[in-house]
py3Dmol code that shows the C-alpha trace and the ligand (Angstrom):
import py3Dmol

protein = """\
ATOM      1  CA  UNK A   1     -63.971  87.923  79.066  1.00  0.00           C
ATOM      2  CA  UNK A   2     -65.288  86.524  75.706  1.00  0.00           C
ATOM      3  CA  UNK A   3     -62.709  86.362  72.894  1.00  0.00           C
ATOM      4  CA  UNK A   4     -64.415  87.413  69.735  1.00  0.00           C
ATOM      5  CA  UNK A   5     -63.555  85.648  66.664  1.00  0.00           C
ATOM      6  CA  UNK A   6     -65.940  87.390  64.190  1.00  0.00           C
ATOM      7  CA  UNK A   7     -68.045  90.409  64.820  1.00  0.00           C
ATOM      8  CA  UNK A   8     -70.855  91.755  62.487  1.00  0.00           C
ATOM      9  CA  UNK A   9     -72.132  95.291  62.574  1.00  0.00           C
ATOM     10  CA  UNK A  10     -75.343  96.495  60.987  1.00  0.00           C
ATOM     11  CA  UNK A  11     -74.865  93.963  58.061  1.00  0.00           C
ATOM     12  CA  UNK A  12     -77.096  94.306  54.963  1.00  0.00           C
ATOM     13  CA  UNK A  13     -77.430  92.243  52.025  1.00  0.00           C
ATOM     14  CA  UNK A  14     -79.823  93.431  49.408  1.00  0.00           C
ATOM     15  CA  UNK A  15     -80.502  91.823  45.962  1.00  0.00           C
ATOM     16  CA  UNK A  16     -81.563  94.289  43.326  1.00  0.00           C
ATOM     17  CA  UNK A  17     -84.934  93.560  41.570  1.00  0.00           C
ATOM     18  CA  UNK A  18     -84.773  94.829  37.842  1.00  0.00           C
ATOM     19  CA  UNK A  19     -87.568  95.236  35.335  1.00  0.00           C
ATOM     20  CA  UNK A  20     -87.891  95.936  31.666  1.00  0.00           C
ATOM     21  CA  UNK A  21     -85.601  95.818  28.712  1.00  0.00           C
ATOM     22  CA  UNK A  22     -83.103  98.214  30.325  1.00  0.00           C
ATOM     23  CA  UNK A  23     -83.098  96.210  33.606  1.00  0.00           C
ATOM     24  CA  UNK A  24     -84.198  99.180  35.583  1.00  0.00           C
ATOM     25  CA  UNK A  25     -83.561  98.935  39.310  1.00  0.00           C
ATOM     26  CA  UNK A  26     -87.153  98.957  40.816  1.00  0.00           C
ATOM     27  CA  UNK A  27     -86.567  97.448  44.299  1.00  0.00           C
ATOM     28  CA  UNK A  28     -84.593  95.391  46.597  1.00  0.00           C
ATOM     29  CA  UNK A  29     -84.896  91.986  48.143  1.00  0.00           C
ATOM     30  CA  UNK A  30     -83.744  92.979  51.681  1.00  0.00           C
ATOM     31  CA  UNK A  31     -82.433  89.441  52.576  1.00  0.00           C
ATOM     32  CA  UNK A  32     -80.345  90.656  55.490  1.00  0.00           C
ATOM     33  CA  UNK A  33     -81.310  94.055  56.980  1.00  0.00           C
ATOM     34  CA  UNK A  34     -79.177  95.567  59.618  1.00  0.00           C
ATOM     35  CA  UNK A  35     -77.875  92.437  61.662  1.00  0.00           C
ATOM     36  CA  UNK A  36     -75.280  92.683  64.394  1.00  0.00           C
ATOM     37  CA  UNK A  37     -73.768  89.790  66.414  1.00  0.00           C
ATOM     38  CA  UNK A  38     -70.475  88.214  67.418  1.00  0.00           C
ATOM     39  CA  UNK A  39     -69.300  84.599  67.444  1.00  0.00           C
ATOM     40  CA  UNK A  40     -66.643  83.666  70.214  1.00  0.00           C
ATOM     41  CA  UNK A  41     -63.736  81.550  69.621  1.00  0.00           C
ATOM     42  CA  UNK A  42     -64.677  77.883  69.900  1.00  0.00           C
ATOM     43  CA  UNK A  43     -68.417  78.466  70.351  1.00  0.00           C
ATOM     44  CA  UNK A  44     -71.317  77.453  68.294  1.00  0.00           C
ATOM     45  CA  UNK A  45     -73.835  80.164  67.408  1.00  0.00           C
ATOM     46  CA  UNK A  46     -76.986  78.628  66.056  1.00  0.00           C
ATOM     47  CA  UNK A  47     -78.994  80.805  63.551  1.00  0.00           C
ATOM     48  CA  UNK A  48     -82.672  79.638  63.088  1.00  0.00           C
ATOM     49  CA  UNK A  49     -85.594  80.957  61.265  1.00  0.00           C
ATOM     50  CA  UNK A  50     -88.205  79.858  58.694  1.00  0.00           C
ATOM     51  CA  UNK A  51     -86.915  79.309  55.029  1.00  0.00           C
ATOM     52  CA  UNK A  52     -86.511  82.637  53.167  1.00  0.00           C
ATOM     53  CA  UNK A  53     -85.761  84.708  56.327  1.00  0.00           C
ATOM     54  CA  UNK A  54     -82.170  85.475  55.178  1.00  0.00           C
ATOM     55  CA  UNK A  55     -80.210  82.859  57.037  1.00  0.00           C
ATOM     56  CA  UNK A  56     -78.275  81.531  54.193  1.00  0.00           C
ATOM     57  CA  UNK A  57     -77.498  84.990  52.569  1.00  0.00           C
ATOM     58  CA  UNK A  58     -76.141  86.080  55.976  1.00  0.00           C
ATOM     59  CA  UNK A  59     -73.868  83.057  56.124  1.00  0.00           C
ATOM     60  CA  UNK A  60     -72.499  83.647  52.655  1.00  0.00           C
ATOM     61  CA  UNK A  61     -72.078  87.391  53.215  1.00  0.00           C
ATOM     62  CA  UNK A  62     -70.144  86.736  56.447  1.00  0.00           C
ATOM     63  CA  UNK A  63     -67.507  84.861  54.445  1.00  0.00           C
ATOM     64  CA  UNK A  64     -67.648  87.318  51.516  1.00  0.00           C
ATOM     65  CA  UNK A  65     -68.850  84.624  49.133  1.00  0.00           C
ATOM     66  CA  UNK A  66     -71.377  87.275  48.365  1.00  0.00           C
ATOM     67  CA  UNK A  67     -70.713  90.990  48.733  1.00  0.00           C
ATOM     68  CA  UNK A  68     -72.461  92.610  51.537  1.00  0.00           C
ATOM     69  CA  UNK A  69     -74.473  95.741  50.573  1.00  0.00           C
ATOM     70  CA  UNK A  70     -73.316  97.602  53.717  1.00  0.00           C
ATOM     71  CA  UNK A  71     -72.125  97.004  57.238  1.00  0.00           C
ATOM     72  CA  UNK A  72     -69.049  95.808  58.772  1.00  0.00           C
ATOM     73  CA  UNK A  73     -67.486  92.296  59.268  1.00  0.00           C
ATOM     74  CA  UNK A  74     -64.541  91.989  61.655  1.00  0.00           C
ATOM     75  CA  UNK A  75     -62.570  88.851  61.743  1.00  0.00           C
ATOM     76  CA  UNK A  76     -59.844  88.547  64.443  1.00  0.00           C
ATOM     77  CA  UNK A  77     -59.950  92.324  64.806  1.00  0.00           C
ATOM     78  CA  UNK A  78     -59.384  92.821  61.131  1.00  0.00           C
ATOM     79  CA  UNK A  79     -62.172  94.581  59.138  1.00  0.00           C
ATOM     80  CA  UNK A  80     -62.483  92.056  56.138  1.00  0.00           C
ATOM     81  CA  UNK A  81     -65.390  93.998  54.610  1.00  0.00           C
ATOM     82  CA  UNK A  82     -63.279  95.643  51.953  1.00  0.00           C
ATOM     83  CA  UNK A  83     -60.527  92.913  51.775  1.00  0.00           C
ATOM     84  CA  UNK A  84     -59.201  92.292  48.309  1.00  0.00           C
ATOM     85  CA  UNK A  85     -59.296  88.936  46.464  1.00  0.00           C
ATOM     86  CA  UNK A  86     -55.836  88.124  47.585  1.00  0.00           C
ATOM     87  CA  UNK A  87     -56.574  89.000  51.181  1.00  0.00           C
ATOM     88  CA  UNK A  88     -59.804  86.853  50.976  1.00  0.00           C
ATOM     89  CA  UNK A  89     -57.600  83.879  49.998  1.00  0.00           C
ATOM     90  CA  UNK A  90     -56.088  83.949  53.402  1.00  0.00           C
ATOM     91  CA  UNK A  91     -59.565  84.308  54.999  1.00  0.00           C
ATOM     92  CA  UNK A  92     -60.512  81.070  53.157  1.00  0.00           C
ATOM     93  CA  UNK A  93     -57.837  79.215  54.977  1.00  0.00           C
ATOM     94  CA  UNK A  94     -59.399  80.229  58.404  1.00  0.00           C
ATOM     95  CA  UNK A  95     -63.017  80.399  57.535  1.00  0.00           C
ATOM     96  CA  UNK A  96     -64.806  77.609  55.562  1.00  0.00           C
ATOM     97  CA  UNK A  97     -68.316  76.588  54.645  1.00  0.00           C
ATOM     98  CA  UNK A  98     -70.406  73.425  54.780  1.00  0.00           C
ATOM     99  CA  UNK A  99     -73.265  73.376  52.385  1.00  0.00           C
ATOM    100  CA  UNK A 100     -76.803  71.935  52.677  1.00  0.00           C
ATOM    101  CA  UNK A 101     -76.631  69.839  49.622  1.00  0.00           C
ATOM    102  CA  UNK A 102     -73.353  67.722  49.717  1.00  0.00           C
ATOM    103  CA  UNK A 103     -74.135  66.353  46.213  1.00  0.00           C
ATOM    104  CA  UNK A 104     -74.116  69.697  44.470  1.00  0.00           C
ATOM    105  CA  UNK A 105     -71.148  71.013  46.412  1.00  0.00           C
ATOM    106  CA  UNK A 106     -68.931  68.106  45.158  1.00  0.00           C
ATOM    107  CA  UNK A 107     -67.534  67.963  41.665  1.00  0.00           C
ATOM    108  CA  UNK A 108     -69.044  64.737  40.077  1.00  0.00           C
ATOM    109  CA  UNK A 109     -65.744  64.341  37.982  1.00  0.00           C
ATOM    110  CA  UNK A 110     -63.585  64.395  40.978  1.00  0.00           C
ATOM    111  CA  UNK A 111     -62.744  61.536  43.329  1.00  0.00           C
ATOM    112  CA  UNK A 112     -63.411  62.051  46.944  1.00  0.00           C
ATOM    113  CA  UNK A 113     -59.759  62.140  47.689  1.00  0.00           C
ATOM    114  CA  UNK A 114     -59.058  64.849  45.160  1.00  0.00           C
ATOM    115  CA  UNK A 115     -62.160  66.925  46.419  1.00  0.00           C
ATOM    116  CA  UNK A 116     -60.754  66.863  49.926  1.00  0.00           C
ATOM    117  CA  UNK A 117     -57.268  67.617  48.774  1.00  0.00           C
ATOM    118  CA  UNK A 118     -58.253  70.369  46.409  1.00  0.00           C
ATOM    119  CA  UNK A 119     -58.163  73.065  49.211  1.00  0.00           C
ATOM    120  CA  UNK A 120     -54.667  71.948  50.203  1.00  0.00           C
ATOM    121  CA  UNK A 121     -53.628  72.345  46.588  1.00  0.00           C
ATOM    122  CA  UNK A 122     -55.139  75.695  46.137  1.00  0.00           C
ATOM    123  CA  UNK A 123     -53.341  77.032  49.112  1.00  0.00           C
ATOM    124  CA  UNK A 124     -50.142  75.404  48.397  1.00  0.00           C
ATOM    125  CA  UNK A 125     -50.070  73.236  51.597  1.00  0.00           C
ATOM    126  CA  UNK A 126     -47.377  70.616  51.770  1.00  0.00           C
ATOM    127  CA  UNK A 127     -45.906  68.308  49.157  1.00  0.00           C
ATOM    128  CA  UNK A 128     -48.098  65.787  47.238  1.00  0.00           C
ATOM    129  CA  UNK A 129     -47.095  63.123  49.622  1.00  0.00           C
ATOM    130  CA  UNK A 130     -48.037  65.259  52.600  1.00  0.00           C
ATOM    131  CA  UNK A 131     -51.303  66.201  51.005  1.00  0.00           C
ATOM    132  CA  UNK A 132     -52.079  62.407  50.385  1.00  0.00           C
ATOM    133  CA  UNK A 133     -51.385  61.825  54.049  1.00  0.00           C
ATOM    134  CA  UNK A 134     -53.642  64.679  55.130  1.00  0.00           C
ATOM    135  CA  UNK A 135     -56.476  63.385  52.960  1.00  0.00           C
ATOM    136  CA  UNK A 136     -56.093  59.994  54.548  1.00  0.00           C
ATOM    137  CA  UNK A 137     -56.049  61.446  58.112  1.00  0.00           C
ATOM    138  CA  UNK A 138     -59.283  63.457  57.173  1.00  0.00           C
ATOM    139  CA  UNK A 139     -61.154  60.477  55.773  1.00  0.00           C
ATOM    140  CA  UNK A 140     -60.413  58.601  59.017  1.00  0.00           C
ATOM    141  CA  UNK A 141     -61.389  61.648  61.142  1.00  0.00           C
ATOM    142  CA  UNK A 142     -64.799  62.043  59.572  1.00  0.00           C
ATOM    143  CA  UNK A 143     -65.582  58.474  59.668  1.00  0.00           C
ATOM    144  CA  UNK A 144     -65.009  57.452  56.030  1.00  0.00           C
ATOM    145  CA  UNK A 145     -62.729  54.492  54.879  1.00  0.00           C
ATOM    146  CA  UNK A 146     -59.530  54.934  52.939  1.00  0.00           C
ATOM    147  CA  UNK A 147     -61.094  53.115  49.960  1.00  0.00           C
ATOM    148  CA  UNK A 148     -63.519  56.048  49.690  1.00  0.00           C
ATOM    149  CA  UNK A 149     -60.599  58.282  48.374  1.00  0.00           C
ATOM    150  CA  UNK A 150     -60.842  56.722  44.915  1.00  0.00           C
ATOM    151  CA  UNK A 151     -64.663  56.759  44.717  1.00  0.00           C
ATOM    152  CA  UNK A 152     -66.789  59.433  42.936  1.00  0.00           C
ATOM    153  CA  UNK A 153     -69.651  61.320  44.671  1.00  0.00           C
ATOM    154  CA  UNK A 154     -72.395  59.395  42.948  1.00  0.00           C
ATOM    155  CA  UNK A 155     -71.082  56.148  44.567  1.00  0.00           C
ATOM    156  CA  UNK A 156     -71.617  57.521  48.118  1.00  0.00           C
ATOM    157  CA  UNK A 157     -74.676  57.844  50.347  1.00  0.00           C
ATOM    158  CA  UNK A 158     -75.990  61.294  51.482  1.00  0.00           C
ATOM    159  CA  UNK A 159     -74.449  60.873  54.912  1.00  0.00           C
ATOM    160  CA  UNK A 160     -70.965  59.897  53.354  1.00  0.00           C
ATOM    161  CA  UNK A 161     -71.175  62.831  50.920  1.00  0.00           C
ATOM    162  CA  UNK A 162     -71.718  65.161  53.952  1.00  0.00           C
ATOM    163  CA  UNK A 163     -68.788  63.656  55.752  1.00  0.00           C
ATOM    164  CA  UNK A 164     -66.766  64.531  52.692  1.00  0.00           C
ATOM    165  CA  UNK A 165     -68.014  68.100  52.616  1.00  0.00           C
ATOM    166  CA  UNK A 166     -66.947  68.309  56.398  1.00  0.00           C
ATOM    167  CA  UNK A 167     -63.516  66.736  55.573  1.00  0.00           C
ATOM    168  CA  UNK A 168     -63.079  69.314  52.748  1.00  0.00           C
ATOM    169  CA  UNK A 169     -63.891  72.135  55.119  1.00  0.00           C
ATOM    170  CA  UNK A 170     -61.478  70.913  57.785  1.00  0.00           C
ATOM    171  CA  UNK A 171     -58.571  70.212  55.280  1.00  0.00           C
ATOM    172  CA  UNK A 172     -56.970  73.661  55.848  1.00  0.00           C
ATOM    173  CA  UNK A 173     -57.366  73.821  59.650  1.00  0.00           C
ATOM    174  CA  UNK A 174     -59.960  76.635  59.842  1.00  0.00           C
ATOM    175  CA  UNK A 175     -60.972  78.379  63.047  1.00  0.00           C
ATOM    176  CA  UNK A 176     -64.601  79.148  61.825  1.00  0.00           C
ATOM    177  CA  UNK A 177     -67.078  77.155  59.880  1.00  0.00           C
ATOM    178  CA  UNK A 178     -70.340  78.231  58.639  1.00  0.00           C
ATOM    179  CA  UNK A 179     -72.564  75.164  58.287  1.00  0.00           C
ATOM    180  CA  UNK A 180     -75.605  76.099  56.156  1.00  0.00           C
ATOM    181  CA  UNK A 181     -78.376  73.596  56.869  1.00  0.00           C
ATOM    182  CA  UNK A 182     -75.825  70.739  57.011  1.00  0.00           C
ATOM    183  CA  UNK A 183     -78.209  67.972  58.023  1.00  0.00           C
ATOM    184  CA  UNK A 184     -81.672  69.004  56.542  1.00  0.00           C
ATOM    185  CA  UNK A 185     -81.123  66.871  53.329  1.00  0.00           C
ATOM    186  CA  UNK A 186     -80.253  63.734  55.343  1.00  0.00           C
ATOM    187  CA  UNK A 187     -82.401  61.018  56.922  1.00  0.00           C
ATOM    188  CA  UNK A 188     -83.101  61.480  60.659  1.00  0.00           C
ATOM    189  CA  UNK A 189     -80.713  58.627  61.688  1.00  0.00           C
ATOM    190  CA  UNK A 190     -77.848  59.946  59.626  1.00  0.00           C
ATOM    191  CA  UNK A 191     -78.629  63.418  60.917  1.00  0.00           C
ATOM    192  CA  UNK A 192     -77.802  62.302  64.401  1.00  0.00           C
ATOM    193  CA  UNK A 193     -74.384  60.850  63.292  1.00  0.00           C
ATOM    194  CA  UNK A 194     -73.339  64.092  61.489  1.00  0.00           C
ATOM    195  CA  UNK A 195     -74.471  66.271  64.390  1.00  0.00           C
ATOM    196  CA  UNK A 196     -72.313  64.128  66.678  1.00  0.00           C
ATOM    197  CA  UNK A 197     -69.411  64.454  64.299  1.00  0.00           C
ATOM    198  CA  UNK A 198     -69.816  68.241  64.214  1.00  0.00           C
ATOM    199  CA  UNK A 199     -69.819  68.626  67.938  1.00  0.00           C
ATOM    200  CA  UNK A 200     -67.000  66.074  68.282  1.00  0.00           C
ATOM    201  CA  UNK A 201     -64.807  67.844  65.832  1.00  0.00           C
ATOM    202  CA  UNK A 202     -65.564  71.233  67.694  1.00  0.00           C
ATOM    203  CA  UNK A 203     -64.409  69.963  70.968  1.00  0.00           C
ATOM    204  CA  UNK A 204     -61.167  68.525  69.505  1.00  0.00           C
ATOM    205  CA  UNK A 205     -60.197  71.279  67.241  1.00  0.00           C
ATOM    206  CA  UNK A 206     -61.645  74.327  69.164  1.00  0.00           C
ATOM    207  CA  UNK A 207     -63.558  75.317  66.048  1.00  0.00           C
ATOM    208  CA  UNK A 208     -66.234  77.924  66.026  1.00  0.00           C
ATOM    209  CA  UNK A 209     -69.504  77.339  64.080  1.00  0.00           C
ATOM    210  CA  UNK A 210     -72.213  79.405  62.632  1.00  0.00           C
ATOM    211  CA  UNK A 211     -74.734  76.659  62.560  1.00  0.00           C
ATOM    212  CA  UNK A 212     -77.796  77.634  60.278  1.00  0.00           C
ATOM    213  CA  UNK A 213     -80.909  75.661  60.380  1.00  0.00           C
ATOM    214  CA  UNK A 214     -84.689  75.907  60.239  1.00  0.00           C
ATOM    215  CA  UNK A 215     -85.379  73.355  62.943  1.00  0.00           C
ATOM    216  CA  UNK A 216     -84.803  74.527  66.483  1.00  0.00           C
ATOM    217  CA  UNK A 217     -84.572  70.935  67.714  1.00  0.00           C
ATOM    218  CA  UNK A 218     -81.455  70.420  65.529  1.00  0.00           C
ATOM    219  CA  UNK A 219     -80.019  73.909  66.595  1.00  0.00           C
ATOM    220  CA  UNK A 220     -80.564  73.116  70.228  1.00  0.00           C
ATOM    221  CA  UNK A 221     -78.367  70.086  69.869  1.00  0.00           C
ATOM    222  CA  UNK A 222     -75.294  71.813  68.869  1.00  0.00           C
ATOM    223  CA  UNK A 223     -75.555  75.443  69.876  1.00  0.00           C
ATOM    224  CA  UNK A 224     -74.163  77.526  72.729  1.00  0.00           C
ATOM    225  CA  UNK A 225     -76.070  80.451  71.920  1.00  0.00           C
ATOM    226  CA  UNK A 226     -78.942  80.799  69.444  1.00  0.00           C
ATOM    227  CA  UNK A 227     -79.981  83.774  67.220  1.00  0.00           C
ATOM    228  CA  UNK A 228     -83.537  83.773  65.908  1.00  0.00           C
ATOM    229  CA  UNK A 229     -83.913  85.483  62.584  1.00  0.00           C
ATOM    230  CA  UNK A 230     -87.152  86.779  61.057  1.00  0.00           C
ATOM    231  CA  UNK A 231     -87.377  88.523  57.767  1.00  0.00           C
ATOM    232  CA  UNK A 232     -83.829  89.614  57.460  1.00  0.00           C
ATOM    233  CA  UNK A 233     -83.408  90.739  61.085  1.00  0.00           C
ATOM    234  CA  UNK A 234     -82.394  89.000  64.306  1.00  0.00           C
ATOM    235  CA  UNK A 235     -85.431  89.218  66.847  1.00  0.00           C
ATOM    236  CA  UNK A 236     -83.809  87.310  69.755  1.00  0.00           C
ATOM    237  CA  UNK A 237     -80.309  86.108  70.760  1.00  0.00           C
ATOM    238  CA  UNK A 238     -79.595  84.277  73.974  1.00  0.00           C
ATOM    239  CA  UNK A 239     -77.876  81.260  75.495  1.00  0.00           C
ATOM    240  CA  UNK A 240     -79.294  78.036  74.341  1.00  0.00           C
ATOM    241  CA  UNK A 241     -81.012  77.015  77.890  1.00  0.00           C
ATOM    242  CA  UNK A 242     -82.263  80.633  78.317  1.00  0.00           C
ATOM    243  CA  UNK A 243     -83.724  80.641  74.879  1.00  0.00           C
ATOM    244  CA  UNK A 244     -85.438  77.184  75.354  1.00  0.00           C
ATOM    245  CA  UNK A 245     -86.651  77.702  78.942  1.00  0.00           C
ATOM    246  CA  UNK A 246     -87.476  81.336  78.674  1.00  0.00           C
ATOM    247  CA  UNK A 247     -88.244  82.540  75.099  1.00  0.00           C
ATOM    248  CA  UNK A 248     -89.141  86.104  75.041  1.00  0.00           C
ATOM    249  CA  UNK A 249     -90.124  86.952  71.553  1.00  0.00           C
ATOM    250  CA  UNK A 250     -93.461  85.821  70.380  1.00  0.00           C
ATOM    251  CA  UNK A 251     -91.804  84.405  67.231  1.00  0.00           C
ATOM    252  CA  UNK A 252     -89.366  82.287  69.238  1.00  0.00           C
ATOM    253  CA  UNK A 253     -92.295  81.121  71.330  1.00  0.00           C
ATOM    254  CA  UNK A 254     -94.186  79.977  68.311  1.00  0.00           C
ATOM    255  CA  UNK A 255     -91.193  78.160  66.874  1.00  0.00           C
ATOM    256  CA  UNK A 256     -90.529  76.462  70.146  1.00  0.00           C
ATOM    257  CA  UNK A 257     -94.199  75.250  70.609  1.00  0.00           C
ATOM    258  CA  UNK A 258     -93.943  73.515  67.431  1.00  0.00           C
ATOM    259  CA  UNK A 259     -90.812  71.469  68.265  1.00  0.00           C
ATOM    260  CA  UNK A 260     -91.085  70.823  72.103  1.00  0.00           C
ATOM    261  CA  UNK A 261     -92.407  67.464  73.133  1.00  0.00           C
ATOM    262  CA  UNK A 262     -95.364  67.616  75.567  1.00  0.00           C
ATOM    263  CA  UNK A 263     -94.102  67.614  79.109  1.00  0.00           C
ATOM    264  CA  UNK A 264     -96.363  65.309  81.311  1.00  0.00           C
ATOM    265  CA  UNK A 265     -96.069  67.745  84.137  1.00  0.00           C
ATOM    266  CA  UNK A 266     -96.783  70.926  82.112  1.00  0.00           C
ATOM    267  CA  UNK A 267     -99.735  71.702  79.957  1.00  0.00           C
ATOM    268  CA  UNK A 268     -98.297  71.894  76.398  1.00  0.00           C
ATOM    269  CA  UNK A 269     -99.789  74.580  74.026  1.00  0.00           C
ATOM    270  CA  UNK A 270     -98.994  74.802  70.507  1.00  0.00           C
ATOM    271  CA  UNK A 271     -98.893  78.267  69.090  1.00  0.00           C
ATOM    272  CA  UNK A 272     -99.534  78.072  65.408  1.00  0.00           C
ATOM    273  CA  UNK A 273     -98.019  80.833  63.221  1.00  0.00           C
ATOM    274  CA  UNK A 274    -100.749  82.329  61.001  1.00  0.00           C
ATOM    275  CA  UNK A 275     -99.920  83.152  57.446  1.00  0.00           C
ATOM    276  CA  UNK A 276     -96.689  83.263  55.428  1.00  0.00           C
ATOM    277  CA  UNK A 277     -93.479  85.143  55.925  1.00  0.00           C
ATOM    278  CA  UNK A 278     -94.207  88.620  54.122  1.00  0.00           C
ATOM    279  CA  UNK A 279     -92.184  89.527  51.237  1.00  0.00           C
ATOM    280  CA  UNK A 280     -88.570  90.764  51.887  1.00  0.00           C
ATOM    281  CA  UNK A 281     -89.108  93.293  48.990  1.00  0.00           C
ATOM    282  CA  UNK A 282     -91.653  95.203  50.923  1.00  0.00           C
ATOM    283  CA  UNK A 283     -91.543  94.207  54.567  1.00  0.00           C
ATOM    284  CA  UNK A 284     -94.131  95.330  57.028  1.00  0.00           C
ATOM    285  CA  UNK A 285     -93.751  98.721  58.658  1.00  0.00           C
ATOM    286  CA  UNK A 286     -92.834  98.680  62.455  1.00  0.00           C
ATOM    287  CA  UNK A 287     -92.166  95.176  63.782  1.00  0.00           C
ATOM    288  CA  UNK A 288     -91.854  93.047  60.871  1.00  0.00           C
ATOM    289  CA  UNK A 289     -93.646  90.135  62.730  1.00  0.00           C
ATOM    290  CA  UNK A 290     -96.727  92.263  63.579  1.00  0.00           C
ATOM    291  CA  UNK A 291     -98.790  90.677  60.753  1.00  0.00           C
ATOM    292  CA  UNK A 292     -98.469  87.411  62.343  1.00  0.00           C
ATOM    293  CA  UNK A 293     -98.016  88.275  66.041  1.00  0.00           C
ATOM    294  CA  UNK A 294    -100.683  87.014  68.514  1.00  0.00           C
ATOM    295  CA  UNK A 295     -99.630  89.881  70.925  1.00  0.00           C
ATOM    296  CA  UNK A 296     -99.543  92.698  68.437  1.00  0.00           C
ATOM    297  CA  UNK A 297    -100.232  96.213  69.860  1.00  0.00           C
ATOM    298  CA  UNK A 298    -100.786  99.610  68.020  1.00  0.00           C
ATOM    299  CA  UNK A 299     -97.184 100.554  68.581  1.00  0.00           C
ATOM    300  CA  UNK A 300     -95.946  97.528  66.857  1.00  0.00           C
ATOM    301  CA  UNK A 301     -97.283  98.832  63.435  1.00  0.00           C
ATOM    302  CA  UNK A 302     -95.554 102.040  63.728  1.00  0.00           C
ATOM    303  CA  UNK A 303     -92.133 101.476  65.398  1.00  0.00           C
ATOM    304  CA  UNK A 304     -89.604  98.958  64.673  1.00  0.00           C
ATOM    305  CA  UNK A 305     -88.296  97.530  68.062  1.00  0.00           C
ATOM    306  CA  UNK A 306     -84.625  97.608  68.521  1.00  0.00           C
ATOM    307  CA  UNK A 307     -82.672  94.555  69.619  1.00  0.00           C
ATOM    308  CA  UNK A 308     -82.022  95.254  73.309  1.00  0.00           C
ATOM    309  CA  UNK A 309     -80.204  93.526  76.082  1.00  0.00           C
ATOM    310  CA  UNK A 310     -82.470  92.291  78.941  1.00  0.00           C
ATOM    311  CA  UNK A 311     -81.174  90.024  81.653  1.00  0.00           C
ATOM    312  CA  UNK A 312     -77.576  88.862  81.277  1.00  0.00           C
ATOM    313  CA  UNK A 313     -76.864  88.208  77.603  1.00  0.00           C
ATOM    314  CA  UNK A 314     -80.432  87.850  76.553  1.00  0.00           C
ATOM    315  CA  UNK A 315     -81.283  90.156  73.695  1.00  0.00           C
ATOM    316  CA  UNK A 316     -84.771  90.646  72.222  1.00  0.00           C
ATOM    317  CA  UNK A 317     -86.502  93.026  69.712  1.00  0.00           C
ATOM    318  CA  UNK A 318     -90.011  93.332  70.934  1.00  0.00           C
ATOM    319  CA  UNK A 319     -92.128  96.302  72.301  1.00  0.00           C
ATOM    320  CA  UNK A 320     -93.508  93.951  75.016  1.00  0.00           C
ATOM    321  CA  UNK A 321     -90.240  94.630  76.905  1.00  0.00           C
ATOM    322  CA  UNK A 322     -89.930  98.371  76.324  1.00  0.00           C
TER     323      UNK A 322
END
"""
ligand_1 = """\
8
SF4
Fe -95.381 91.262 68.556
Fe -95.295 93.772 68.825
Fe -93.459 92.290 69.924
Fe -93.507 92.626 67.249
S -93.054 94.181 68.800
S -93.248 90.620 68.294
S -95.745 92.586 66.930
S -95.637 92.333 70.452
"""
view = py3Dmol.view(width=600, height=400)
view.addModel(protein, "pdb")
view.setStyle({"model": 0}, {"cartoon": {"style": "trace"}})
view.addModel(ligand_1, "xyz")
view.setStyle({"model": 1}, {"stick": {}})
view.zoomTo()
view.show()
């Protein structure tokens, strides 16, 4: 039986849009709109979708870095949705975040050693000597040299800064890490090294990840299961092999057709996605993908398909499978 580390029920994150001198509330950006899923202990759940689909908002809301508008977040059987600041401090020891842009997530005035040790200091972990030893251990673990401890962020390459970000996240021995596009700002050759580091750490430390990316090829390298997000909602969720070999949702099929290399034994057909992602302020009625879907039917414009379980653990939200 799967041991759930984190469970999300019907989560919403809306950002109010205001207008006029009185900042009247006129609409909402529905960044995350009714999302449910779980992350098991020690697994990587990949979260993929085009930019602007709500992936990062979901990641931040999960850790309560931003307040969810509604819904429930259960962490280790505790409902953390309404936890106080003090309780959230405890959560920060267990659940950490790695950011897309390692440059902006590091304080330019702090040395790399101080940046990594900061979380230990905040949580009152160990003596100063023990914290220094832990920083040295973390530097080594993420493939940095001891000499990096006294350097400043501007002296490091993009890959080294992201290694520092990973070391910071690991400092307090978390169980869950939300990695928000951790390799998309890096060169391709450095991406592979960081992805290897992330998967090695998971194996050694039994970490669970929510790994957010817009690139299915990257997601496929690290994930056990993959959730596909479109305009604030999850439209398909399946094991990695299931999703890659038998994508059901037309949006997933289009994403995959853009990344898979042609198989010499199979005709390869790219399915270009027409148009742009519609505005999350006023999403299309019915299925939100219907304005771009090559298989749209009349019912798709009227009724929103529910995320339903088909074979095994393969979930899809599409009227083709009603
Ligand atoms: Fe396409 Fe209809 Fe399925 Fe939406 S519900 S993905 S519009 S076929």
